[in-house]
C-alpha positions in Angstrom: 99.7 -0.9 -57.9 103.0 -1.0 -59.7 105.5 -3.9 -59.0 108.7 -4.0 -56.8 111.9 -4.2 -59.7 114.2 -6.7 -57.9 118.1 -5.5 -58.3 119.7 -6.4 -61.3 122.0 -9.9 -60.8 125.6 -9.6 -60.8 126.7 -10.8 -64.2 130.2 -12.1 -62.9 128.6 -14.2 -60.2 126.3 -16.0 -62.8 129.0 -16.4 -65.0 130.9 -18.5 -62.6 128.3 -20.6 -61.6 129.5 -23.6 -62.5 132.7 -23.3 -60.6 131.2 -22.0 -57.4 129.0 -24.7 -57.3 132.1 -27.0 -57.7 133.6 -25.5 -54.9 130.7 -25.4 -52.6 130.3 -29.3 -53.2 133.8 -29.6 -52.0 134.0 -27.1 -49.3 131.0 -29.1 -47.7 130.3 -32.3 -49.1 128.5 -33.6 -46.7 125.6 -30.7 -46.9 123.0 -31.5 -49.9 123.1 -28.9 -52.7 120.2 -28.5 -55.1 121.5 -27.1 -58.5 119.3 -28.5 -61.3 116.4 -25.9 -62.3 113.5 -27.7 -61.1 114.9 -28.0 -57.7 116.0 -24.8 -57.4 112.4 -23.2 -58.3 111.3 -25.0 -55.0 112.8 -22.1 -53.4 112.2 -18.9 -55.7 109.6 -17.5 -53.1 108.2 -17.4 -50.0 104.6 -17.6 -48.8 104.3 -13.9 -51.0 104.4 -16.0 -54.1 103.8 -12.4 -56.1 107.6 -12.0 -56.4 109.8 -15.1 -57.6 113.5 -15.6 -58.3 115.4 -18.6 -59.2 118.6 -18.7 -56.9 122.1 -19.8 -58.3 121.5 -22.7 -55.8 120.4 -23.9 -52.7 122.4 -25.4 -49.8 120.8 -27.4 -46.6 123.8 -27.6 -44.0 123.3 -30.0 -41.4 125.2 -27.9 -38.4 126.6 -24.9 -37.3 130.3 -25.7 -38.9 128.7 -26.1 -42.0 127.2 -22.7 -42.2 130.1 -21.1 -41.3 132.0 -22.6 -44.2 129.4 -21.8 -46.6 129.1 -18.2 -45.2 133.0 -17.7 -45.5 133.2 -18.7 -49.0 130.4 -16.5 -50.1 131.9 -13.5 -48.0 135.1 -13.7 -49.5 134.0 -14.5 -53.1 130.7 -11.8 -52.9 128.1 -14.0 -53.3 124.8 -13.2 -52.0 122.9 -15.4 -49.1 119.4 -15.4 -48.6 118.7 -17.7 -45.1 115.5 -19.7 -45.2 113.7 -21.2 -42.8 110.5 -22.7 -43.5 109.5 -20.4 -46.0 106.2 -19.3 -44.4 106.8 -15.6 -44.2 104.5 -13.2 -46.3 106.7 -10.1 -46.7 109.3 -11.6 -48.9 111.8 -12.6 -46.4 113.2 -15.4 -48.1 113.0 -14.1 -51.5 116.2 -15.2 -53.5 117.9 -13.4 -56.5 119.3 -15.3 -59.3 123.0 -14.4 -58.5 122.3 -15.7 -54.7 122.8 -19.0 -52.8 119.7 -19.9 -50.5 120.8 -21.2 -47.2 117.9 -23.6 -46.0 118.3 -24.7 -42.1 115.5 -27.2 -41.9 117.7 -29.6 -41.3 118.8 -28.2 -38.3 116.0 -29.3 -36.3 117.3 -30.7 -33.3 116.6 -30.9 -29.8 119.7 -30.6 -27.9 119.1 -30.4 -24.0 116.1 -29.8 -22.1 116.0 -28.6 -18.5 112.8 -28.7 -17.0 113.9 -26.9 -13.4 115.3 -23.8 -15.3 112.5 -24.1 -18.0 115.0 -23.9 -20.8 114.8 -25.9 -23.8 118.4 -25.8 -26.4 117.3 -26.2 -30.1 118.7 -26.0 -33.1 117.2 -23.2 -35.2 115.5 -25.4 -37.8 113.0 -26.9 -35.3 109.3 -25.9 -36.1 107.6 -23.8 -33.9 105.0 -26.3 -32.5 108.2 -28.9 -32.3 109.3 -27.3 -29.2 106.2 -27.4 -27.5 105.9 -31.1 -28.4 109.3 -31.8 -27.2 108.9 -30.6 -23.6 104.7 -30.9 -23.4 105.3 -34.2 -21.4 106.8 -32.2 -18.7 103.9 -29.7 -18.5 105.2 -27.0 -20.6 104.6 -25.3 -23.8 106.5 -22.3 -25.9 104.7 -19.4 -25.5 105.2 -17.4 -29.0 102.8 -19.4 -31.4 101.8 -17.5 -34.7 99.5 -19.0 -37.2 101.9 -20.6 -39.1 103.4 -22.8 -36.0 102.7 -26.0 -37.5 105.5 -25.2 -40.0 107.4 -22.4 -39.4 110.8 -22.7 -37.6 112.4 -21.1 -34.6 114.9 -19.6 -37.1 112.0 -17.3 -39.0 110.5 -16.5 -35.8 113.5 -14.8 -34.2 114.4 -13.6 -37.8 110.8 -11.7 -37.6 110.5 -11.1 -33.5 107.3 -13.5 -34.1 104.1 -13.7 -31.6 101.1 -15.0 -31.3 97.6 -15.3 -29.2 99.7 -16.2 -26.3 102.0 -12.8 -26.3 99.4 -11.2 -24.7 100.5 -12.8 -21.6 103.8 -14.1 -22.3 105.3 -11.7 -24.9 106.8 -12.2 -28.3 109.7 -14.1 -29.8 112.6 -11.9 -27.9 110.9 -12.1 -24.7 111.0 -16.1 -24.4 115.1 -16.1 -25.6 117.9 -16.2 -23.3 121.1 -17.0 -25.7 121.6 -17.5 -29.1 124.4 -18.9 -31.2 124.9 -17.5 -34.6 127.4 -17.2 -37.7 128.0 -13.9 -38.9 128.0 -13.4 -42.6 132.1 -13.7 -42.6 131.9 -17.0 -41.0 132.5 -16.4 -37.3 130.5 -18.2 -34.8 129.2 -16.0 -32.1 127.3 -16.8 -28.8 124.9 -13.9 -27.6 123.3 -14.1 -24.1 123.5 -17.3 -22.1 121.3 -19.5 -19.7 120.2 -16.7 -17.5 118.1 -13.7 -17.5 120.2 -10.2 -18.1 123.4 -11.6 -19.1 126.1 -9.3 -18.9 127.3 -6.5 -21.2 125.1 -4.8 -24.7 121.9 -6.4 -25.0 122.8 -7.6 -29.0 120.2 -10.6 -28.2 117.3 -8.1 -28.6 119.2 -6.2 -31.4 119.5 -9.7 -33.3 115.8 -10.6 -32.6 113.8 -9.4 -35.3 116.2 -7.9 -37.6 115.5 -10.2 -40.7 118.7 -12.2 -40.7 120.8 -9.1 -41.4 123.2 -9.7 -38.9 123.8 -13.7 -39.2 122.2 -17.1 -39.4 120.9 -19.0 -36.5 
């Protein structure tokens, strides 16, 4: 079996590494930025460790606005971005390249609202799968999609892969348990898809985005 050959890095981006890091520190000073070799190596692969790539830098934003600023900058300067949840994927979905920025959303893990009457929880995408169930357990509810990595995997990764689990036979996979998403497009635009009710008007972009491996935007 031959190994997959990864794309060659853009040397023009690598040559500007110090400048890029300096710009990002200034742009989002509140966002932790990992630039040292040892720290970056922590993010060189997901659970599929056969393939590795040490990224240019790693950013850990805490708000949607920070994500927007980072993506807008990277879009303007033609810098690749690899979104990352918990890195539990076995398909190389979070595999970075040398000339890419890893955008980790693990700090965005708050529960924003619980509406037990309508059976809706509004959460940030960095929350763990089981964290959603734990947040609503006192009301007698649980979040149905339950992949085997639910102790560690994030909702962002679940949405990116349209994750399922044992309960999906009865309750459906991730896309069947979402009503709305707030995503940041690759040019930094913040966009709300769906809403607080079933079958929102317009095209079903929610189903298009779910399972798209982060190609349309970052949650």
